N, C-alpha and C positions, 0 to 999 in steps of 0.2 A: 326385691322382694319375692321370697316366696308363697306361693298361694294355694295350702288343697284344697282341690277339687274333691267333695262326696257324692257322687250319684251311681246307683245300682246301672243306668244304661249310659254305655259305652259313648254313645250316639252320642248321648246329652255333653259329657266329657268332651267329648271333641269340642260340639258347639259352646262351649265356654273356653277350653283352650284357645281353641283357631281365634275367638273374639276377644281373651285376651292379648292374644299376640301383638295382636293387630290395635292394640293403647296401652303395647310397649310394656305388658305383666308374660313374661317366657319361665320365668322358675316357678315351675308346676311340679305339686306332686299330687298323685291320685289313688284314692279309695272310692272300693265300690258298694259299700255299706255304713252304716257308720262304727261296728266292731275294729272293720280297716279304718277305718280313720281314724280312732284313735291310738292304732298301734302308728300309724306315716307320723301321727301330733308327736306323736313320744320320741319318735326318731330325729325330733329339734328343730330348730329355723324355724318353723312358718309361723309366718306373722299376720294371715288374713286364712279364714274359710267360706265359700262357697259350699250350700251344702242342700241337698236334696232334703223333700220329708216324707215321701213314702218309698222306704227299700228295704229289704229284707235281713232276718237278722239282728239288726239294730237299727231302728227307724229314725230319720232329722230329729223331730226331737228330745228321744233318748237319748241321738248323741250331742245336742245339744247344752241339755241338763247336766253333763258326765262332763263336756269340757267348760263349762262354766263352773262349776263344782272345782276344779284344779288351776281354772283361768278365768280371772272375769273384764279384764280387758282387751283380749283379740275378739276383731272386728268379726260378725261371722253374717255373710248373708245370705238370707236362704230362697231356691229358687225349686216353684212348687205349682201343679197345676191349683192348686187347693188356694180359692179366692175369694171364701168368704170370710165377711168379717172377721166372725167368730175366730178363726182360723189365723188369722191376723194375729187377731188380738193373743191367739196361745201362744201361735211363738213368738213374740213381743217378750210376754210374759214370761219364756222358757227360758230368755236371756238372747234372741235372734238382735241385731244392730235392722238390719232393715231386711228388704224380702220385695223378691222381685217375683209375679206372676210369668208361669208360659202358656201361648210363649209369648219369646221379648227378642225385641230386636238388637243388633250389639250396642246401638246408640241408650237402648235403656239401659242396659247392661253395668254400661260405661259410666252412664250419672250416677249409677249406686253406688259403682263401686269409689268411684271419685270422692260423693258425697261422707261415704264411710271413713275414709282415711282423710278427710280433710282437705 
């Protein structure tokens, strides 16, 4: 399964990649903002997206809305420091399937991914 990780922090992308690798997901593509993420998504083969919210150029919310305009089915997990209830509601309304608040444990990320993939 190919997973797209979109986050402006290379450190956070590395943490997510290492966590994914530990739970058996090694086919990963990286993007550093929403625009870059859309380019990577356009190259095809991506089956799941993990995105940050706060990024330059195109933030995660705008990225999710754009993706949903093209693909209603792809699972999207948002990983962010935005923990307020209204932020979570806004993300879900934009089309995010699940939500993880930073900082998170590898176990939490694993649980969210597994619940997304059924």
